[in-house]
Rosetta silent file (secondary structure, phi, psi, omega in degrees, C-alpha in Angstrom):
SEQUENCE: MEAVLAQTTGFFQERPADRRLAATFASVWVHRMRDRDAPPVLITPDATIDLQWIDGRFRIAGPDREPQIETLPSGATIVGLRFRPGAAAGWLGVPANRILGERLDLGDLWGVRARHLAGNVRATPDLASMVGQLEKAIGAYTQNQHAPDTVMGFAFDVIDRGLPADKPLVPFLLRTLHMSERTLRRRFEESFGYGPKTLDRILRFHRYRRLKQTSGDASTAVLAVEAGYSDQAHLIRESRRLSGVTPSALADASSRR
SCORE:     score description
SCORE:     0.000 S_00000001
   1 L     0.000  134.608 -174.881    0.040    0.005    0.041 S_00000001
   2 L   -75.932  145.804 -179.485    1.383    3.399   -0.945 S_00000001
   3 L   -72.167  149.391  174.986    2.390    5.774    1.835 S_00000001
   4 E  -126.042  158.925  175.821    0.331    9.016    2.292 S_00000001
   5 E   -57.765  136.198 -168.628    1.166   12.241    4.046 S_00000001
   6 H   -51.780  -43.508 -173.282    0.643   11.737    7.725 S_00000001
   7 H   -90.090   10.725 -178.767   -2.011   14.345    8.253 S_00000001
   8 H   -99.655   -5.969 -177.608   -4.062   13.385    5.203 S_00000001
   9 L  -124.846  146.090 -177.178   -5.442   10.107    6.474 S_00000001
  10 L    73.401 -151.940 -178.792   -7.778    9.415    9.412 S_00000001
  11 E  -110.542  130.996  177.049   -8.650   12.189   11.838 S_00000001
  12 E  -136.243  130.434  178.457   -6.065   14.792   12.730 S_00000001
  13 E  -149.192  138.062 -175.357   -6.531   17.860   14.987 S_00000001
  14 E  -132.940  148.289  179.801   -3.991   20.174   16.680 S_00000001
  15 E  -151.841  162.139 -179.913   -4.358   22.938   19.143 S_00000001
  16 E   -57.749  150.098  178.791   -2.153   25.126   21.437 S_00000001
  17 L   -69.805  152.146  172.541   -0.775   23.344   24.595 S_00000001
  18 L   -52.086  146.635 -177.536   -2.468   23.901   28.000 S_00000001
  19 L   -52.406  -34.284 -177.301   -1.068   26.954   29.859 S_00000001
  20 L   -65.890  -21.240 -178.531    0.608   24.532   32.375 S_00000001
  21 L  -111.414   -4.202 -168.378    2.783   23.216   29.514 S_00000001
  22 L   -61.691  -26.049 -178.837    3.117   26.353   27.312 S_00000001
  23 L   -72.022  -21.841 -172.609    6.597   27.234   28.350 S_00000001
  24 L  -115.282  -40.930 -176.589    7.923   23.794   27.115 S_00000001
  25 E  -114.321  130.368 -173.331    5.287   22.587   24.666 S_00000001
  26 E   -85.064  -33.476 -170.717    3.919   24.482   21.725 S_00000001
  27 E  -159.584  161.681  172.216    0.852   22.291   20.838 S_00000001
  28 E  -121.726  131.649  178.830   -1.064   19.113   21.451 S_00000001
  29 E  -129.629  151.362  179.957   -2.285   17.030   18.574 S_00000001
  30 E  -125.387  134.685  172.217   -4.432   13.917   18.125 S_00000001
  31 E  -133.662  120.985  175.502   -4.241   11.576   15.102 S_00000001
  32 E  -107.026  123.555 -176.960   -6.616    8.736   14.826 S_00000001
  33 L   -77.110  159.575  175.181   -5.839    6.228   12.059 S_00000001
  34 L   -52.901  142.788  179.723   -8.541    4.795    9.839 S_00000001
  35 L   -64.064  -28.438  178.989  -10.475    1.929   11.424 S_00000001
  36 L  -131.308  145.284  173.608   -9.739   -0.289    8.511 S_00000001
  37 L    55.410   40.081  177.976   -6.861   -0.444    6.075 S_00000001
  38 L   -63.194  120.248 -172.855   -4.850    2.358    7.459 S_00000001
  39 L   -76.384  163.503  169.190   -2.122    3.164    4.947 S_00000001
  40 L   -57.433  147.303 -177.004    1.604    3.736    5.838 S_00000001
  41 E  -112.188  140.500  173.671    2.190    7.368    6.582 S_00000001
  42 E   -95.283  128.972 -177.988    4.918    9.640    5.133 S_00000001
  43 E  -112.802  114.571 -178.215    6.534   11.891    7.679 S_00000001
  44 L   -94.365  144.129  177.394    8.459   14.894    6.179 S_00000001
  45 L   -59.517  135.450  179.570   11.193   16.599    8.286 S_00000001
  46 L  -138.062    9.253  171.741    9.830   19.688    9.975 S_00000001
  47 L    74.991   27.227 -176.500   12.438   20.474   12.674 S_00000001
  48 L  -117.804  158.304  166.871   10.123   19.298   15.516 S_00000001
  49 L  -126.762  135.715 -176.494   10.408   16.794   18.408 S_00000001
  50 E  -120.182  139.142  161.968    7.336   15.191   19.840 S_00000001
  51 E   -93.224  123.629 -173.688    6.369   13.334   23.019 S_00000001
  52 E  -121.238  148.828  177.223    3.748   10.880   21.913 S_00000001
  53 E  -114.971  117.339 -178.081    1.241    8.654   23.777 S_00000001
  54 E  -142.578  121.379  174.224    0.473    5.344   21.911 S_00000001
  55 L    56.372   39.105  170.160   -1.114    2.156   23.323 S_00000001
  56 L    82.380   10.528  175.224   -0.618    3.246   26.938 S_00000001
  57 E  -132.949  150.600  175.155    3.055    4.225   26.525 S_00000001
  58 E   -85.402  132.765  167.612    5.177    7.330   25.962 S_00000001
  59 E  -134.344  167.407 -177.662    7.509    7.512   23.068 S_00000001
  60 E  -113.524  124.882  171.617    9.789   10.097   21.613 S_00000001
  61 E  -104.355  100.908 -171.718    9.705   11.075   17.921 S_00000001
  62 L   -70.957  176.304  175.839   13.118   12.614   17.405 S_00000001
  63 L   -63.622  139.598  179.333   14.016   15.292   14.774 S_00000001
  64 L  -107.918  144.538 -179.489   14.150   14.085   11.246 S_00000001
  65 L  -105.452  -20.226 -176.295   16.756   14.909    8.569 S_00000001
  66 L  -148.631  160.935 -175.015   15.002   12.949    5.815 S_00000001
  67 L   -63.504  145.283  176.706   11.526   11.578    5.146 S_00000001
  68 E  -130.678  149.548  177.702   10.335    8.586    7.042 S_00000001
  69 E  -110.100  133.703 -175.591    7.579    6.075    6.490 S_00000001
  70 E  -132.512  139.612  174.900    5.807    4.594    9.452 S_00000001
  71 L  -108.916  117.718 -179.783    3.060    1.949    9.615 S_00000001
  72 L  -112.015  151.545 -178.564    0.590    2.341   12.494 S_00000001
  73 L   -66.627  148.803  179.822   -2.268   -0.127   13.250 S_00000001
  74 L   -62.585  139.325  177.928   -5.690    0.626   11.837 S_00000001
  75 L    82.253   -4.285  176.697   -7.732    2.385   14.501 S_00000001
  76 L   -68.989  144.290  174.594   -4.708    3.527   16.586 S_00000001
  77 E  -114.464  126.385  176.234   -4.956    6.831   18.257 S_00000001
  78 E  -108.597  125.810  168.279   -1.733    8.962   18.839 S_00000001
  79 E  -102.055  126.168  176.574   -1.720   11.955   21.199 S_00000001
  80 E  -119.248  141.798  165.502    1.373   14.141   20.590 S_00000001
  81 E  -120.373  123.947 -168.917    2.770   17.001   22.484 S_00000001
  82 E   -93.044  115.417  174.709    5.159   19.144   20.354 S_00000001
  83 E   -60.411  148.028  165.637    8.129   20.592   22.101 S_00000001
  84 L   -69.766  156.891  179.714    8.933   24.263   21.584 S_00000001
  85 L   -61.467  131.458  176.159   12.103   24.780   19.706 S_00000001
  86 L    88.903   -0.898 -175.771   15.085   24.423   22.050 S_00000001
  87 L   -97.150  -25.290 -165.910   12.969   22.806   24.778 S_00000001
  88 H   -72.791  -44.026 -176.894   13.194   19.062   24.233 S_00000001
  89 H   -57.050  -44.996 -178.865   16.864   18.422   25.231 S_00000001
  90 H   -63.301  -45.148 -176.227   16.502   19.986   28.685 S_00000001
  91 H   -67.498  -40.923 -174.790   13.175   18.172   29.344 S_00000001
  92 H   -83.598  -23.233  178.530   14.309   14.826   28.155 S_00000001
  93 L    85.932    9.515 -178.461   17.785   15.122   29.625 S_00000001
  94 L  -135.271  146.885  175.028   19.497   14.051   26.326 S_00000001
  95 L   -63.502  153.552 -179.677   20.816   16.070   23.389 S_00000001
  96 H   -73.505  -24.156  178.600   18.631   16.030   20.264 S_00000001
  97 H   -70.675  -10.757  177.578   21.381   14.631   18.071 S_00000001
  98 H   -81.620  -14.969 -175.452   21.164   11.407   20.216 S_00000001
  99 L  -117.546   13.202 -179.124   17.517   10.939   19.086 S_00000001
 100 L   -59.288  123.728  178.643   17.970   12.070   15.450 S_00000001
 101 L    70.979    8.585 -172.493   15.618   10.078   13.237 S_00000001
 102 L   -99.866  151.985  165.417   14.472    7.799   16.106 S_00000001
 103 E  -124.755   99.240 -175.985   11.079    6.669   17.318 S_00000001
 104 E  -130.384  152.723  177.768   11.870    5.196   20.729 S_00000001
 105 E   -62.266  133.619  176.184   10.102    4.337   23.973 S_00000001
 106 H   -54.808  -33.279  177.441   10.567    7.000   26.556 S_00000001
 107 H   -58.240  -32.866  178.085   11.656    4.105   28.925 S_00000001
 108 H   -59.266  -30.632  175.453   14.721    3.616   26.800 S_00000001
 109 H   -90.921  -34.597 -166.876   15.835    7.065   27.969 S_00000001
 110 H  -114.393  -20.635  179.652   14.347    7.309   31.383 S_00000001
 111 L    67.123 -127.001 -167.905   13.813    3.733   32.659 S_00000001
 112 H   -70.152  -32.092  177.545   11.533    3.574   35.695 S_00000001
 113 H   -56.676  -34.556 -179.563   10.706    7.340   35.538 S_00000001
 114 H   -65.888  -40.790  174.104    8.897    6.740   32.259 S_00000001
 115 H   -59.807  -41.851  178.167    6.741    4.094   33.973 S_00000001
 116 H   -64.138  -45.318 -179.505    5.945    6.322   36.835 S_00000001
 117 H   -61.487  -47.974  177.493    4.870    9.005   34.453 S_00000001
 118 H   -62.277  -31.742 -179.737    2.685    6.689   32.326 S_00000001
 119 L   -66.006   -9.958  176.735    1.217    5.346   35.541 S_00000001
 120 L   -84.051   -9.090  178.898   -0.485    8.702   36.117 S_00000001
 121 L  -109.171  119.469 -176.449   -2.603    8.147   33.008 S_00000001
 122 L   -94.088  137.923 -179.884   -5.657    5.915   33.174 S_00000001
 123 L   -67.648  138.208  176.690   -7.011    4.288   30.049 S_00000001
 124 L  -158.484  142.470 -179.390  -10.444    5.702   28.995 S_00000001
 125 L   -69.640  -18.574 -176.326  -12.487    5.635   25.819 S_00000001
 126 L   -82.355  106.227 -172.077  -13.148    9.328   26.181 S_00000001
 127 H   -65.001  -32.538  177.241  -10.440   11.136   24.097 S_00000001
 128 H   -64.635  -44.113  176.352  -10.933   14.584   25.613 S_00000001
 129 H   -59.610  -46.372 -179.873  -10.426   12.951   29.110 S_00000001
 130 H   -60.138  -42.680 -179.610   -7.374   11.134   27.973 S_00000001
 131 H   -66.633  -40.231  177.601   -5.814   14.263   26.555 S_00000001
 132 H   -61.143  -43.350 -178.806   -6.592   16.134   29.780 S_00000001
 133 H   -58.939  -48.984 -178.520   -5.015   13.390   31.899 S_00000001
 134 H   -57.010  -45.669 -175.606   -1.814   13.522   29.655 S_00000001
 135 H   -66.629  -38.505  179.522   -1.618   17.309   29.965 S_00000001
 136 H   -67.703  -50.291 -175.710   -2.023   17.190   33.823 S_00000001
 137 H   -56.692  -53.811 -173.411    0.554   14.376   34.247 S_00000001
 138 H   -68.987  -36.530  175.713    3.153   16.017   31.944 S_00000001
 139 H   -62.145  -41.562  174.969    2.422   19.552   33.364 S_00000001
 140 H   -66.228  -32.892  175.350    3.160   18.356   36.807 S_00000001
 141 H   -69.580  -43.132 -167.026    6.403   16.732   35.693 S_00000001
 142 H   -65.996  -27.721 -172.640    7.374   19.832   33.585 S_00000001
 143 L   -59.392  -33.009 -175.166    7.225   22.142   36.662 S_00000001
 144 L   -97.593   12.498 -176.765   10.415   20.571   37.971 S_00000001
 145 L   -97.978  169.637  176.031   12.326   20.532   34.727 S_00000001
 146 L   -64.634  143.038 -178.562   14.991   22.777   33.276 S_00000001
 147 L   -68.921  149.890  179.084   13.654   25.968   31.548 S_00000001
 148 L   -62.032  156.264 -177.400   13.859   25.805   27.676 S_00000001
 149 L   -81.508   96.659 -173.074   16.885   27.135   26.020 S_00000001
 150 H   -66.728  -22.859  176.408   15.654   30.571   24.964 S_00000001
 151 H   -67.676  -42.794  178.989   18.797   31.427   23.060 S_00000001
 152 H   -73.732  -32.278  171.991   18.202   28.494   20.760 S_00000001
 153 H   -59.498  -44.033  179.481   14.520   29.235   20.587 S_00000001
 154 H   -64.056  -44.196  177.450   15.467   32.701   19.400 S_00000001
 155 H   -55.606  -43.790  177.192   17.881   31.280   16.816 S_00000001
 156 H   -60.655  -42.839  179.530   15.154   29.038   15.510 S_00000001
 157 H   -61.233  -44.575 -177.606   12.678   31.975   15.109 S_00000001
 158 H   -61.084  -37.929 -179.977   15.363   33.971   13.219 S_00000001
 159 H   -75.082  -40.492 -175.349   15.941   31.138   10.737 S_00000001
 160 H   -67.316  -34.118  179.642   12.159   30.346   10.396 S_00000001
 161 H   -69.720  -27.753  179.733   11.423   33.914    9.428 S_00000001
 162 L    89.227  132.386  179.627   14.179   33.739    6.783 S_00000001
 163 L   -88.153  153.840  172.792   17.243   35.920    6.361 S_00000001
 164 L   -58.448  154.413 -174.846   17.696   38.440    3.566 S_00000001
 165 L   -62.721  -27.793 -176.608   19.634   37.034    0.677 S_00000001
 166 L   -84.966    9.124 -179.290   22.643   39.330    1.388 S_00000001
 167 L  -120.511   96.295  173.978   23.124   37.890    4.920 S_00000001
 168 L   -53.515  138.939 -171.798   24.969   34.513    4.913 S_00000001
 169 H   -63.681  -56.631 -172.529   23.443   32.353    7.637 S_00000001
 170 H   -64.315  -49.358  176.228   26.314   31.142    9.764 S_00000001
 171 H   -52.058  -43.300  178.241   28.172   34.517    9.949 S_00000001
 172 H   -59.080  -48.249 -178.917   24.952   36.268   10.807 S_00000001
 173 H   -63.027  -41.998 -176.791   24.173   33.744   13.604 S_00000001
 174 H   -62.379  -38.021  177.774   27.766   34.026   14.976 S_00000001
 175 H   -71.387  -43.669 -176.702   27.439   37.845   15.199 S_00000001
 176 H   -65.127  -45.983 -175.173   23.915   37.717   16.601 S_00000001
 177 H   -94.755   -1.993  178.481   24.478   35.033   19.193 S_00000001
 178 L    47.863   58.469  179.503   28.045   36.006   20.035 S_00000001
 179 L  -126.832  156.361  165.981   29.285   32.416   19.781 S_00000001
 180 L   -75.725  154.390 -178.340   32.251   30.759   18.264 S_00000001
 181 H   -58.975  -39.672 -179.351   31.474   28.568   15.209 S_00000001
 182 H   -63.667  -43.817  179.078   32.312   25.412   17.207 S_00000001
 183 H   -70.280  -33.983  178.614   29.946   26.365   20.018 S_00000001
 184 H   -56.857  -56.113  179.750   27.262   27.362   17.511 S_00000001
 185 H   -56.264  -43.352 -177.350   27.287   23.929   15.948 S_00000001
 186 H   -64.033  -46.350 -179.253   27.424   22.157   19.248 S_00000001
 187 H   -62.700  -40.043 -177.780   24.392   24.180   20.608 S_00000001
 188 H   -70.532  -41.793 -178.923   22.379   23.587   17.452 S_00000001
 189 H   -62.629  -44.214  176.780   23.105   19.865   17.387 S_00000001
 190 H   -62.172  -36.669 -172.547   22.096   19.553   21.061 S_00000001
 191 H   -92.061  -35.592 -173.928   18.857   21.541   20.639 S_00000001
 192 H  -118.080  -19.337 -178.147   17.747   20.501   17.145 S_00000001
 193 L   102.493  -14.439 -179.759   19.688   17.450   16.133 S_00000001
 194 L  -159.460  172.909 -167.689   21.695   19.020   13.341 S_00000001
 195 L   -77.177  174.966 -175.544   23.592   22.161   12.469 S_00000001
 196 H   -66.779  -28.371 -177.079   22.120   25.568   11.299 S_00000001
 197 H   -74.707  -36.237  174.572   22.434   24.935    7.617 S_00000001
 198 H   -65.365  -41.439  174.290   20.291   21.783    7.832 S_00000001
 199 H   -58.849  -40.983 -179.853   17.760   23.534   10.046 S_00000001
 200 H   -57.301  -52.441  178.905   17.682   26.339    7.483 S_00000001
 201 H   -46.281  -53.187 -177.988   16.932   23.800    4.667 S_00000001
 202 H   -65.627  -44.790 -177.934   14.055   22.264    6.585 S_00000001
 203 H   -73.147  -31.007  173.878   12.501   25.407    7.674 S_00000001
 204 H   -65.068  -34.209  179.063   12.755   27.013    4.245 S_00000001
 205 H   -69.352  -37.420 -177.071   10.892   24.046    2.740 S_00000001
 206 H   -82.222  -21.500  171.896    8.054   24.420    5.312 S_00000001
 207 H   -67.869  -40.477  177.767    8.048   28.284    4.648 S_00000001
 208 H   -62.175  -43.917 -177.710    7.342   27.411    1.071 S_00000001
 209 H   -64.127  -33.281  174.736    4.613   25.005    2.015 S_00000001
 210 H   -65.563  -39.643  176.184    2.950   27.681    4.226 S_00000001
 211 H   -61.812  -45.152  177.233    3.137   30.102    1.397 S_00000001
 212 H   -59.913  -36.398  178.458    1.601   27.595   -0.982 S_00000001
 213 H   -73.675  -16.364 -175.796   -1.398   27.065    1.237 S_00000001
 214 H  -113.909   -8.751 -168.035   -2.148   30.815    1.498 S_00000001
 215 L   -81.922  -10.638 -175.664   -1.034   32.031   -1.900 S_00000001
 216 L    67.050 -124.565 -174.666   -4.045   31.411   -4.029 S_00000001
 217 L   -99.814   20.680  176.409   -2.953   31.214   -7.659 S_00000001
 218 L   -59.192  142.971  179.943    0.679   32.380   -7.226 S_00000001
 219 L   -75.922  156.811  179.375    3.089   30.350   -9.355 S_00000001
 220 H   -59.448  -36.582  177.808    5.475   27.925   -7.857 S_00000001
 221 H   -60.904  -44.941  179.167    8.465   29.918   -9.299 S_00000001
 222 H   -62.503  -44.938 -177.612    7.366   33.057   -7.498 S_00000001
 223 H   -69.339  -29.728  179.384    6.739   31.255   -4.248 S_00000001
 224 H   -60.300  -44.898 -177.780   10.071   29.414   -4.452 S_00000001
 225 H   -71.617  -39.516  177.536   11.955   32.734   -4.579 S_00000001
 226 H   -60.236  -34.038  179.717    9.697   34.254   -1.814 S_00000001
 227 H   -76.697  -18.993 -178.920   10.516   31.280    0.423 S_00000001
 228 L   120.979   -0.876  179.513   14.261   31.766   -0.042 S_00000001
 229 L   -77.004  151.251  179.654   15.135   29.443   -2.886 S_00000001
 230 L   -70.186  -28.963 -175.454   17.446   30.572   -5.697 S_00000001
 231 L  -170.680  175.861  177.603   14.883   29.304   -8.315 S_00000001
 232 H   -59.952  -41.992  179.786   12.174   26.792   -8.947 S_00000001
 233 H   -59.454  -40.695  178.457   14.731   24.041   -9.750 S_00000001
 234 H   -61.974  -47.836  178.129   16.381   24.518   -6.309 S_00000001
 235 H   -54.164  -43.092 -178.873   12.959   24.119   -4.707 S_00000001
 236 H   -60.175  -49.961 -178.119   12.261   20.936   -6.721 S_00000001
 237 H   -61.739  -40.805  174.732   15.536   19.399   -5.704 S_00000001
 238 H   -73.162  -30.519  175.763   14.873   20.114   -2.027 S_00000001
 239 H   -59.245  -50.512  176.565   11.360   18.876   -2.226 S_00000001
 240 H   -56.317  -40.402 -178.664   12.573   15.570   -3.518 S_00000001
 241 H   -69.342  -43.586 -172.958   15.235   15.333   -0.735 S_00000001
 242 H   -91.807  -18.325 -179.773   12.811   16.253    2.142 S_00000001
 243 H  -127.585  -20.793 -177.444    9.574   14.640    0.939 S_00000001
 244 L    90.338  -10.007 -174.909   10.504   12.229   -1.820 S_00000001
 245 L  -130.235  173.520  172.790    8.140   13.977   -4.255 S_00000001
 246 L   -77.359  158.215  177.810    7.909   17.123   -6.282 S_00000001
 247 H   -57.254  -33.970  179.176    6.285   20.280   -4.849 S_00000001
 248 H   -70.532  -39.960  178.765    3.272   19.761   -7.170 S_00000001
 249 H   -67.571  -41.830 -177.154    2.762   16.135   -6.143 S_00000001
 250 H   -62.523  -43.127  178.594    3.104   17.188   -2.447 S_00000001
 251 H   -60.075  -41.020  176.046    0.444   19.957   -2.959 S_00000001
 252 H   -60.280  -43.786  178.021   -1.903   17.510   -4.598 S_00000001
 253 H   -62.982  -37.618  178.425   -1.538   15.091   -1.742 S_00000001
 254 H   -70.359  -32.504  178.919   -2.163   17.777    0.827 S_00000001
 255 H   -69.051  -12.387  179.182   -5.325   18.995   -1.016 S_00000001
 256 L   -92.101    8.285  176.853   -6.820   15.538   -0.641 S_00000001
 257 L   -58.202    0.000    0.000   -6.997   15.805    3.184 S_00000001
């Protein structure tokens, strides 16, 4: 069965995280797979890290550098809490580059602490109640954790907005953050799983996708330049690397949601 974009199959909904979690988590999402014949899902890199609840256990979806295909059981429900940029490493206690491309049980990182956290969540068929329990349990735990890395959060926002073409990325970050190049790379890898140039590539691609969703009839070539690509061919190459398909195929798949 052919893989489909993750958010285009089954039921998907996302909202901002509860105020108890808002310093560490940006949003909470729910994805329920189709009851029958759920297809494999294609996950494109988006520079995020998620804490997920699946089948009574917590797992971590680490940052991705390339597209991933995952097969989930038909009817499965996944509740995800999306870390704010720069927040995951301090909360988890491990650098992001250690979980790059991984989908792993939280117990593999935390051992008995993960079981204690999961033990605060009771199974219930009511999805809203389940999400509320998860937010309460994680919120109580989060109060005792390290504060997010605000410097790396700021760096993420700078890159996400896009730099002017006349400002090379790394020299600009070195001046803005007052770091050596070695420190800059280490901090990025700890916070995001990869260096600033890779983060820039991923965020630029998603900047294009956001523009595409709101642009109406604007041409792909115009949107590519607006997103920060040198031309349409540059966008197509990056789309194939990060999603496995061309921008037009990706747009067609998204429109079928």
